[in-house]
Every structure is written in C-alpha cells, then in structure tokens.
KOLBA-645982 format. One record per residue: residue in one letter; x, y, z of N, C-alpha, C in turn. Coordinates in steps of 0.02 Angstrom, whole numbers, padded with zeros to 5 digits, always signed. Layout:
N
AXYZXYZXYZ/...
//
This chain:
239
X+00043-00059+00000+00000+00000+00000+00045+00061+00000/X+00023+00111-00036+00060+00174-00041+00023+00227-00001/X+00058+00259+00045+00026+00307+00089+00064+00373+00088/X+00031+00426+00107+00066+00489+00122+00053+00506+00195/X+00102+00541+00224+00097+00558+00295+00143+00616+00311/X+00130+00653+00365+00175+00706+00385+00245+00679+00398/X+00295+00713+00373+00365+00692+00382+00390+00719+00448/X+00369+00688+00502+00384+00712+00569+00395+00652+00615/X+00434+00661+00668+00447+00606+00714+00383+00577+00744/X+00379+00512+00746+00324+00478+00779+00265+00463+00734/X+00260+00495+00676+00201+00485+00634+00201+00416+00603/X+00258+00395+00577+00262+00328+00548+00247+00274+00600/X+00272+00285+00661+00257+00238+00714+00183+00235+00730/X+00150+00293+00727+00078+00294+00739+00040+00256+00684/X+00064+00264+00622+00033+00227+00567+00042+00152+00577/X+00103+00132+00595+00116+00060+00606+00073+00033+00663/X+00062+00074+00715+00021+00052+00771-00051+00042+00749/X-00077+00086+00707-00145+00080+00682-00152+00018+00637/X-00100+00005+00597-00102-00055+00555-00101-00118+00599/X-00060-00117+00651-00058-00173+00697-00124-00184+00733/X-00157-00129+00750-00222-00135+00784-00274-00167+00738/X-00264-00161+00672-00309-00193+00624-00284-00262+00603/X-00238-00290+00643-00210-00357+00632-00165-00360+00570/X-00138-00303+00550-00090-00302+00495-00018-00303+00521/X+00027-00331+00482+00097-00336+00502+00140-00305+00446/X+00173-00249+00462+00215-00215+00412+00280-00254+00405/X+00291-00282+00346+00351-00323+00334+00399-00291+00284/X+00380-00233+00257+00424-00198+00210+00406-00125+00205/X+00456-00083+00193+00443-00011+00187+00494+00020+00140/X+00471+00060+00093+00514+00098+00048+00491+00171+00048/X+00538+00217+00057+00523+00288+00053+00527+00309-00020/X+00472+00330-00049+00470+00348-00120+00482+00422-00131/X+00465+00463-00082+00470+00535-00093+00466+00571-00026/X+00506+00624-00019+00502+00668+00039+00507+00740+00015/X+00467+00784+00044+00470+00854+00025+00412+00893+00053/X+00424+00957+00068+00372+01002+00093+00337+00974+00155/X+00375+00938+00196+00347+00912+00257+00303+00851+00250/X+00305+00821+00190+00263+00762+00177+00308+00706+00150/X+00294+00645+00172+00329+00586+00146+00279+00541+00112/X+00302+00507+00059+00262+00456+00026+00298+00390+00034/X+00267+00343+00068+00298+00279+00082+00259+00223+00049/X+00295+00171+00031+00263+00110+00006+00273+00055+00058/X+00219+00030+00085+00222-00021+00137+00200-00089+00109/X+00234-00140+00132+00211-00208+00120+00180-00232+00185/X+00116-00248+00184+00079-00265+00245+00050-00335+00238/X+00066-00376+00285+00038-00444+00287-00028-00441+00325/X-00081-00468+00295-00148-00464+00325-00178-00533+00335/X-00221-00539+00385-00256-00603+00393-00305-00614+00336/X-00318-00675+00319-00363-00691+00264-00435-00690+00289/X-00459-00630+00303-00527-00621+00327-00560-00564+00288/X-00625-00566+00279-00660-00513+00243-00650-00445+00277/X-00639-00394+00237-00634-00326+00264-00567-00307+00292/X-00517-00351+00285-00451-00337+00314-00418-00276+00282/X-00422-00270+00216-00392-00214+00181-00426-00149+00202/X-00492-00148+00203-00528-00088+00222-00511-00067+00294/X-00503-00115+00338-00487-00100+00407-00419-00067+00413/X-00370-00091+00376-00304-00061+00377-00305+00010+00349/X-00342+00019+00294-00347+00086+00264-00379+00135+00313/X-00431+00113+00347-00462+00157+00397-00413+00174+00453/X-00373+00124+00473-00323+00137+00524-00273+00189+00504/X-00248+00185+00442-00200+00235+00417-00231+00304+00419/X-00294+00309+00397-00327+00374+00394-00344+00401+00464/X-00340+00359+00515-00350+00384+00583-00294+00428+00607/X-00236+00422+00575-00178+00463+00594-00185+00531+00560/X-00184+00586+00598-00192+00653+00569-00141+00666+00513/X-00167+00688+00456-00124+00704+00399-00103+00646+00356/X-00122+00585+00375-00103+00526+00336-00160+00505+00291/X-00143+00473+00235-00193+00449+00188-00166+00393+00146/X-00211+00360+00110-00193+00303+00068-00199+00324-00005/X-00144+00316-00042-00144+00334-00113-00170+00277-00156/X-00144+00217-00144-00164+00159-00183-00148+00096-00144/X-00190+00045-00154-00179-00020-00123-00179-00073-00178/X-00129-00116-00177-00124-00171-00224-00119-00236-00185/X-00166-00280-00196-00164-00345-00162-00118-00393-00200/X-00070-00421-00165-00021-00466-00195-00028-00535-00164/X-00050-00584-00202-00054-00652-00174+00016-00681-00164/X+00027-00712-00108+00093-00740-00095+00142-00688-00072/X+00206-00700-00084+00259-00656-00060+00266-00595-00105/X+00269-00535-00076+00276-00474-00115+00348-00470-00142/X+00356-00448-00205+00423-00442-00233+00463-00386-00200/X+00528-00394-00196+00572-00342-00170+00581-00289-00224/X+00573-00225-00206+00574-00171-00255+00642-00166-00289/X+00695-00165-00250+00762-00161-00280+00775-00221-00325/X+00751-00279-00304+00761-00339-00344+00726-00335-00411/X+00666-00307-00412+00630-00302-00476+00663-00252-00524/X+00691-00198-00496+00727-00150-00539+00790-00182-00568/X+00827-00218-00526+00887-00252-00550+00870-00306-00601/X+00814-00341-00591+00794-00392-00639+00776-00360-00706/X+00745-00301-00704+00728-00266-00766+00792-00245-00802/X+00841-00219-00766+00905-00201-00797+00939-00263-00828/X+00937-00318-00791+00967-00380-00817+00931-00403-00879/X+00865-00396-00880+00826-00416-00939+00845-00376-01001/X+00858-00311-00991+00879-00268-01047+00948-00291-01073/X+00992-00307-01026+01060-00326-01045+01064-00395-01076/X+01010-00432-01076+01010-00497-01109+00992-00492-01184/X+00973-00432-01206+00954-00422-01276+01015-00432-01321/X+01002-00454-01381+01056-00467-01428+01065-00413-01481/X+01017-00368-01487+01021-00314-01537+00993-00251-01506/X+01009-00192-01535+00980-00130-01509+00904-00131-01509/X+00873-00158-01561+00800-00161-01564+00772-00204-01508/X+00805-00260-01494+00782-00304-01440+00790-00270-01373/X+00844-00232-01364+00854-00195-01301+00800-00142-01292/X+00782-00109-01346+00729-00059-01342+00662-00091-01326/X+00648-00148-01357+00586-00184-01340+00586-00206-01267/X+00644-00229-01242+00648-00249-01172+00636-00190-01126/X+00664-00132-01143+00653-00072-01102+00579-00056-01099/X+00546-00055-01157+00474-00039-01160+00434-00088-01117/X+00448-00152-01125+00411-00203-01088+00421-00197-01013/X+00483-00186-00991+00497-00182-00920+00468-00118-00889/X+00471-00063-00925+00442-00002-00899+00366-00009-00889/X+00333-00039-00938+00261-00048-00932+00243-00092-00872/X+00281-00146-00863+00265-00193-00810+00285-00167-00741/X+00346-00141-00736+00372-00121-00671+00334-00062-00642/X+00314-00015-00684+00281+00046-00659+00206+00045-00672/X+00180-00012-00694+00108-00021-00704+00078+00035-00745/X+00109+00049-00803+00088+00104-00845+00026+00087-00885/X-00020+00134-00889-00080+00124-00930-00066+00141-01003/X-00014+00181-01016+00006+00194-01085+00081+00209-01086/X+00111+00194-01143+00182+00210-01155+00191+00221-01229/X+00234+00268-01246+00246+00282-01316+00319+00301-01327/X+00344+00288-01387+00407+00313-01411+00393+00367-01462/X+00427+00423-01455+00417+00479-01500+00484+00502-01528/X+00482+00542-01581+00544+00571-01606+00568+00624-01556/X+00631+00644-01564+00662+00688-01515+00627+00755-01510/X+00597+00778-01564+00562+00842-01564+00492+00837-01535/X+00470+00777-01517+00402+00764-01493+00350+00791-01542/X+00363+00776-01606+00315+00797-01657+00272+00739-01681/X+00294+00677-01669+00254+00619-01689+00276+00558-01649/X+00229+00512-01641+00244+00448-01609+00274+00400-01660/X+00319+00359-01637+00347+00305-01677+00314+00238-01658/X+00297+00232-01593+00268+00171-01567+00223+00189-01509/X+00164+00157-01505+00116+00174-01453+00088+00110-01422/X+00086+00109-01356+00054+00055-01318+00001+00086-01274/X-00061+00064-01279-00114+00091-01238-00143+00155-01266/X-00183+00189-01226-00220+00248-01248-00179+00310-01231/X-00130+00326-01272-00086+00383-01259-00121+00448-01277/X-00106+00502-01240-00132+00568-01258-00100+00593-01323/X-00127+00645-01354-00096+00671-01415-00023+00691-01401/X+00020+00681-01451+00090+00696-01441+00101+00770-01426/X+00055+00812-01450+00061+00884-01436+00053+00897-01361/X+00010+00858-01328+00001+00865-01256+00064+00846-01219/X+00096+00791-01241+00158+00768-01210+00212+00821-01220/X+00215+00851-01279+00265+00903-01292+00255+00962-01245/X+00192+00981-01234+00177+01037-01188+00197+01019-01117/X+00184+00957-01096+00204+00934-01030+00280+00939-01021/X+00317+00914-01071+00390+00915-01068+00416+00987-01066/X+00385+01031-01104+00407+01101-01104+00395+01133-01037/X+00338+01117-01005+00325+01142-00939+00377+01119-00889/X+00399+01056-00895+00450+01030-00850+00516+01066-00860/X+00534+01078-00923+00597+01112-00937+00597+01184-00913/X+00539+01217-00915+00534+01288-00897+00532+01297-00821/X+00525+01242-00784+00522+01248-00712+00451+01240-00685/X+00402+01246-00729+00332+01235-00708+00318+01161-00713/X+00351+01122-00670+00352+01050-00677+00291+01019-00644/X+00244+00990-00683+00186+00958-00654+00204+00902-00606/X+00264+00872-00614+00284+00818-00570+00296+00842-00499/X+00306+00907-00490+00317+00933-00423+00254+00962-00392/X+00199+00954-00424+00134+00974-00397+00121+00933-00334/X+00084+00963-00286+00072+00928-00223+00030+00865-00234/X-00009+00863-00287-00049+00803-00301-00009+00751-00339/X+00050+00769-00364+00092+00723-00401+00068+00715-00473/X+00112+00690-00514+00096+00679-00585+00109+00606-00603/X+00066+00579-00644+00073+00510-00667+00103+00505-00735/X+00138+00558-00759+00166+00560-00826+00241+00570-00821/X+00279+00538-00866+00351+00549-00870+00370+00557-00944/X+00424+00594-00955+00453+00602-01022+00528+00597-01014/X+00559+00549-01048+00631+00537-01042+00662+00529-01111/X+00714+00567-01125+00752+00556-01187+00792+00492-01181/X+00794+00453-01234+00837+00394-01237+00900+00415-01274/X+00954+00431-01238+01013+00461-01270+01039+00420-01329/X+01063+00456-01379+01097+00427-01437+01051+00387-01482/X+00985+00392-01474+00939+00355-01517+00894+00400-01558/X+00890+00464-01541+00843+00508-01575+00771+00497-01553/X+00762+00462-01496+00696+00445-01472+00683+00471-01401/X+00620+00480-01386+00597+00497-01319+00547+00444-01298/X+00553+00420-01236+00504+00373-01210+00461+00412-01160/X+00396+00403-01164+00350+00437-01120+00294+00389-01101/X+00263+00402-01045+00211+00357-01023+00173+00387-00964/X+00122+00350-00943+00082+00376-00888+00038+00323-00857/X+00009+00342-00800-00037+00300-00763-00080+00345-00720/X-00135+00320-00693-00179+00364-00653-00147+00388-00588/X-00106+00348-00555-00075+00368-00492-00008+00402-00505/X+00013+00443-00456+00074+00482-00464+00136+00437-00470/X+00183+00459-00511+00248+00427-00516+00294+00467-00470/X+00315+00437-00416+00352+00472-00364+00426+00478-00381/X+00462+00520-00342+00531+00536-00359+00576+00475-00364/X+00569+00430-00317+00611+00370-00320+00596+00330-00382/X+00533+00325-00400+00514+00288-00461+00542+00323-00522/X+00541+00390-00523+00569+00427-00580+00644+00414-00585/X+00678+00410-00528+00749+00395-00530+00762+00324-00557/X+00721+00276-00536+00727+00208-00561+00714+00205-00635/X+00663+00241-00657+00645+00242-00727+00702+00272-00769/X+00729+00328-00745+00784+00359-00781+00845+00314-00785/X+00858+00277-00731+00915+00231-00730+00907+00177-00783/X+00847+00148-00789+00835+00096-00838+00842+00123-00909/X+00820+00184-00921+00828+00215-00987+00902+00222-01004/X+00942+00245-00955+01014+00252-00967+01047+00184-00980/X+01028+00134-00941+01055+00067-00952+01040+00043-01023/X+00978+00052-01044+00959+00030-01112+00996+00069-01165/X+01002+00135-01155+01036+00177-01204+01109+00158-01212/X+01144+00149-01155+01215+00130-01158+01224+00062-01191/X+01179+00016-01175+01184-00051-01203+01169-00051-01278/X+01119-00012-01299+01104-00006-01370+01163+00024-01407/X+01197+00072-01376+01255+00102-01407+01311+00050-01415/X+01319+00008-01364+01370-00044-01367+01355-00096-01421/X+01290-00106-01433+01270-00155-01483+01261-00126-01553/X+01273-00062-01560+01253-00027-01622+01289-00052-01684/X+01344-00089-01676+01377-00116-01734+01344-00179-01761/X+01294-00205-01724+01261-00266-01745+01197-00248-01784/X+01174-00290-01829+01113-00275-01866+01052-00280-01821/X+01002-00238-01836+00939-00242-01801+00900-00304-01821/X+00853-00324-01779+00807-00378-01798+00770-00358-01862/X+00764-00403-01907+00728-00389-01969+00654-00385-01956/X+00622-00337-01988+00550-00336-01990+00517-00316-01925/X+00551-00278-01882+00521-00255-01820+00488-00188-01831/X+00421-00183-01829+00387-00120-01843+00408-00067-01793/X+00418-00006-01819+00432+00050-01775+00503+00054-01751/X+00547+00008-01772+00615+00009-01748+00665+00016-01805/X+00644+00042-01861+00689+00056-01916+00701-00003-01961/X+00746+00008-02009+00762-00044-02058+00816-00090-02030/X+00820-00149-02059+00871-00197-02037+00940-00166-02048/X+00982-00169-01995+01049-00143-02000+01055-00069-01989/X+00999-00034-01976+01001+00039-01968+00990+00056-01895/X+01036+00094-01866+01028+00118-01797+01061+00186-01791/X+01027+00237-01763+00960+00235-01734+00906+00224-01787/X+00846+00205-01765+00791+00193-01813+00771+00257-01848/X+00751+00250-01909+00728+00308-01947+00654+00319-01934/X+00635+00383-01929+00565+00399-01920+00542+00440-01980/X+00478+00442-01990+00451+00480-02045+00378+00467-02053/X+00347+00496-02104+00275+00485-02115+00260+00410-02119/X+00208+00390-02083+00187+00321-02086+00226+00275-02040/X+00270+00304-01997+00311+00262-01954+00275+00241-01891/X+00216+00268-01877+00181+00254-01815+00156+00182-01814/X+00168+00150-01758+00146+00080-01750+00106+00074-01686/X+00047+00047-01689+00006+00038-01629-00014-00034-01623/X+00019-00071-01577+00004-00141-01570-00058-00154-01528/X-00090-00101-01504-00152-00111-01465-00139-00104-01391/X-00192-00091-01355-00186-00081-01283-00167-00145-01249/X-00130-00136-01195-00109-00194-01156-00167-00221-01116/
//
C-alpha cells in the first residue's frame, strides 16, 4: 500500500500502530518521496485472510492526522522486493542481442514495473509517435508537458503528483514517455531514468550489430538509430 503522511517524528510509528491494531503486520517499507513536510511511503503489509481486512487497515491509516492512502495493491503470496525487480529489469535489458531487442525490453519492463496504462516512443522533437502502447494522449500534449517541466513549471512537483514521465533515450533520437492514473514518485522517476540510461548505453554498445529484421517502428534492418518519418507510427493495441 502506498501512503502519504507528515514527515515528522512519531508519525510513521503511529501509522504502524494503527495497522497493527487492524491485525496487519508491516514487513516492508520503501520511502518513495520526501518534501514540503510530507513523505510518501510504500508499505508491504501482511494481512489475515478475513473479509474486510484491507478496508480496516486503510481506515487505520486514515485515523492518523495528515495521513492517507494513495493506492492499495493486493499481492497473493510473497511481495516482490522493489530493488530486486529493478535489478531484474536491468538484467533483462542486458540480455538483448540487438539494439531493437534492447529497446523492446526497455518498453516491456517499464510498462510492467511501473504499471503504466500507456507508453509511447516519439521522435526527439516530440512531433510524432513512432510506437504506441495503450491509450496515449496526443503527442502535442506530451510536448507541452515536457516544455512545462523544462521551464520549471514541472507538473511532477505538484502537491498532487503527476502520473506522466518524459525521458530522452540518449543517442537514439527517441523519447520514451508514459503515464498511469497514480502519481509517479521521485524514487520511481529515478529508477525509470536509470533503466533508460542502461538501455541507451547497451544499445550504443550493440550498435555495430544488425537490427532484428521486420520489427515495426524500430527502423530498417541494420540501421541504428531507427529512422522515423510519415507512416512510421505503429500501434500494437492496448495492453
């Protein structure tokens, strides 16, 4: 469960006490963001298999002044370790045999790891999409979002948070962007940026090898970076 709470001594302890009173056991904690006196934490909570257990824990968290629940995800069995999943995603990218395969691995891992409702690859000028997954907003909207971030009017620093990211993939002439209904927090943005850099460096190392033949949206065989142009947009459908 992802919660926000005042970043002050004793508050996290009070949250843990409320969770314990609801028969929950906190077995993991990751700090995703801190700023302006507020922290956003991701907790792994073990609950009894009884009806209403999740609702009871959420009510307990909200009993603490200034605390709230952003999102709850029920995970059957053992919850994955966050650092482990990021490392596994990086390893998955590094197993690719061609630049195109590394780019596909990056796209797949970003969608899965950050639970994105849409993801797209665009040209560097953000004038057109090259590849789209899910129901992406118009590329002009993404360009305006990116411009706002560059100018300092960064929607990602809004108190409500932003569920959109825009990252250049260095040395490829491409930008990867995506979004989801819930906010992408600072730690997640750092993880996302790290995976993009890993993919970019690995694609550069592989650039002397031919691309996979016949991969839509990733250029011609043997050409890297991929060429974009009219008719280059590929939409494989929503996930």
